[in-house]
Structure formats: C-alpha cells, structure tokens
C-alpha positions, 0 to 999 in steps of 0.5 A: 500500500502506498501510504505517502498520501495518507501519513503526514509529518508536520513539525508543528503537529504532535511534535513532528510525529507521523499523523494520519492525513494531517489529523492529530491522530498519530501512527503510534496511536493506531498501533497502540490501539491495535496492539491493545486488541481493538479491531479496525472496525472499533477504531473507525467507530471511535474515530469516525474521521478515520477509514480502514484505509487510514489504519492499513496505511499506518501498518504499511508505514510501520512495516516500511520503517521496520524494513529500513531499521538496521541494527549495527554492532558497536564496541565500547571498552571491549564490550559488544553492543547493538545500536539501532540505526534507520537506514 
C-alpha cells in the first residue's frame, strides 16, 4: 500500500510525529490501539474521521520503517553492543 498520501509529518503537529492525513491522530496511536486488541472496525467507530484505509496505511508505514531499521554492532571498552540505526 502506498501510504505517502495518507501519513503526514508536520513539525508543528504532535511534535513532528507521523499523523494520519494531517489529523492529530498519530501512527503510534493506531498501533497502540491495535496492539491493545481493538479491531479496525472499533477504531473507525471511535474515530469516525478515520477509514480502514487510514489504519492499513499506518501498518504499511510501520512495516516500511521496520524494513529500513538496521541494527549495527558497536564496541565500547571491549564490550559488544547493538545500536539501532534507520537506514
């Protein structure tokens, strides 16, 4: 799914977090609702300004960010650790 027309990032809205169509509902909000057990139908019922495509766009956005995440090994003081880096 192409989420670029649905997910917006505005510096002065919700601290620059990715939001849905310029609304004050963030991708993170939707992911939290889904992780908490809400269905897409329940979310749309609670937020009638949203559509199921908006929710699918949130999932596509999160999947894309996860795909771009790169975990690089680092060494400090002879210890090996991991650091998350967005590619």
